[in-house]
C-alpha positions in Angstrom: 88.8 6.2 -54.0 87.4 7.9 -50.9 89.1 7.2 -47.6 91.3 4.4 -49.0 92.9 6.7 -51.7 93.6 9.5 -49.1 95.5 7.1 -46.8 97.4 5.4 -49.7 98.5 8.8 -51.0 99.7 10.1 -47.6 101.7 7.0 -47.0 103.4 7.3 -50.4 104.4 10.9 -49.6 105.9 9.9 -46.2 108.0 7.2 -47.8 109.5 9.7 -50.2 110.6 12.1 -47.4 111.9 9.4 -45.1 114.4 8.2 -47.7 116.6 11.3 -47.5 119.2 10.2 -44.9 122.2 12.3 -43.8 125.7 11.4 -45.0 128.0 9.4 -42.7 129.9 11.1 -39.9 133.7 10.9 -40.2 136.1 10.4 -37.3 139.6 11.9 -37.2 142.4 12.2 -34.7 144.3 15.4 -34.4 147.6 15.7 -32.4 148.5 19.3 -31.3 151.3 20.8 -29.3 150.7 21.6 -25.6 151.0 25.4 -26.2 148.3 25.3 -28.9 146.0 23.6 -26.4 146.5 26.6 -24.0 146.5 29.5 -26.4 144.3 28.1 -29.2 145.1 28.4 -32.9 144.5 26.6 -36.2 145.5 23.2 -37.5 145.3 21.6 -41.0 144.2 18.0 -41.5 143.7 15.9 -44.6 140.4 14.0 -44.9 140.0 11.1 -47.4 136.5 11.0 -48.9 134.7 7.8 -50.0 135.3 8.8 -53.6 139.1 8.7 -53.0 139.5 12.4 -53.1 141.7 14.0 -50.3 140.6 17.3 -48.9 142.5 19.6 -46.7 140.4 21.2 -43.9 141.5 24.0 -41.5 140.3 23.5 -37.9 140.1 26.2 -35.3 141.4 25.0 -32.0 139.7 26.7 -29.1 142.0 28.1 -26.3 142.0 25.8 -23.3 141.0 22.5 -25.0 141.8 19.4 -23.1 143.3 16.1 -24.2 140.6 13.7 -25.4 137.9 16.4 -26.2 136.1 16.4 -29.5 135.5 19.2 -32.0 132.5 18.8 -34.3 132.6 20.4 -37.8 129.0 20.2 -39.0 128.5 19.4 -42.7 132.1 18.4 -43.2 131.5 14.6 -43.2 130.4 12.4 -46.1 127.9 13.5 -48.6 124.5 11.8 -48.6 123.7 9.4 -51.4 120.0 10.0 -51.0 120.1 13.8 -51.2 120.1 14.4 -47.4 122.4 16.7 -45.5 126.1 16.1 -45.4 127.4 14.3 -42.3 129.7 15.8 -39.6 133.5 15.6 -39.1 134.3 14.5 -35.5 137.8 15.4 -34.5 139.3 13.9 -31.3 142.1 16.1 -29.9 145.3 14.6 -28.5 147.5 17.1 -26.6 151.3 16.5 -26.5 153.1 16.5 -23.2 155.1 19.5 -22.2 158.7 19.3 -20.7 157.8 21.7 -17.8 154.1 21.9 -17.3 151.5 19.3 -16.1 147.8 20.1 -16.6 145.1 19.3 -14.0 141.8 20.6 -15.4 142.4 24.3 -16.0 145.3 24.5 -13.5 148.9 24.0 -14.5 151.8 22.7 -12.3 155.5 23.4 -12.8 158.4 22.2 -10.7 160.9 25.0 -10.0 164.5 24.2 -8.9 165.9 26.6 -6.2 169.2 26.6 -4.3 169.4 26.0 -0.5 170.4 29.7 -0.1 167.3 30.9 -2.1 165.1 28.6 0.1 166.6 29.8 3.4 167.0 33.5 2.7 164.2 34.1 0.1 164.8 35.3 -3.4 163.3 36.5 -6.7 163.5 33.9 -9.4 162.2 33.6 -13.0 159.4 31.0 -13.5 158.1 29.8 -16.9 154.4 30.3 -17.7 152.6 29.6 -21.0 152.8 33.3 -21.8 156.5 33.7 -21.0 158.6 34.0 -17.9 157.6 36.0 -14.8 159.5 36.9 -11.6 158.3 35.1 -8.5 159.3 36.1 -4.9 160.3 33.0 -2.9 159.6 33.7 0.9 162.5 33.1 3.3 162.3 29.6 5.0 160.7 27.9 2.0 160.8 24.1 2.2 161.2 21.7 -0.7 157.7 20.8 -2.0 156.1 24.1 -1.1 153.6 25.2 -3.7 153.1 28.8 -4.6 150.0 29.8 -6.5 150.1 32.2 -9.4 146.4 33.2 -9.8 145.0 33.3 -13.4 148.2 32.0 -15.1 146.7 28.6 -16.0 144.7 27.4 -18.9 141.7 29.4 -20.2 138.2 28.2 -18.9 135.0 27.9 -20.9 133.6 30.9 -19.1 136.4 33.2 -20.1 138.5 33.0 -17.0 141.8 31.2 -16.4 142.9 28.5 -14.1 145.9 28.9 -11.8 149.6 28.0 -12.1 151.1 26.2 -9.1 154.9 26.5 -8.8 156.3 23.7 -6.6 159.7 24.5 -5.1 162.4 21.8 -5.4 165.6 22.5 -3.4 168.6 21.4 -5.4 171.8 21.0 -3.5 175.2 21.7 -5.3 177.5 18.7 -6.1 180.1 20.0 -3.7 179.4 21.9 -0.5 
């Protein structure tokens, strides 16, 4: 046997270990409401396995997730047919539009209708935010299109902070003067 036997035995052992391949990764799309993308939460999804079985999985949605981002659930994919580890479940997140807010990175924008008198004289108005309404002071002489920044009222960031909310003033004239 000698040297030849040692090499033949080692090669045989390597082949046995190399055969254990991981299971296939699964792809899934998940549609969530705008507010869930800002505040985070949980969602349920149904995954059909290769054997025909349907499994319900609960997914934690991180606060501040953006449209098109992926969530990886390790070990939730297909089982390996060769005894290897289970594959991963890759979930692509689709965020629904909101009737008031537009998202730009971690900043949010909202269009706020004000009257001509509120723009000329200044006023206190209620402005929607993802966490509820707040009172905003409009300075006297505000023009249509002016943007007021509400610091820290935007979407959560990965570092634990928050983006900003920009309220754009839109002067709305009455139907009859």
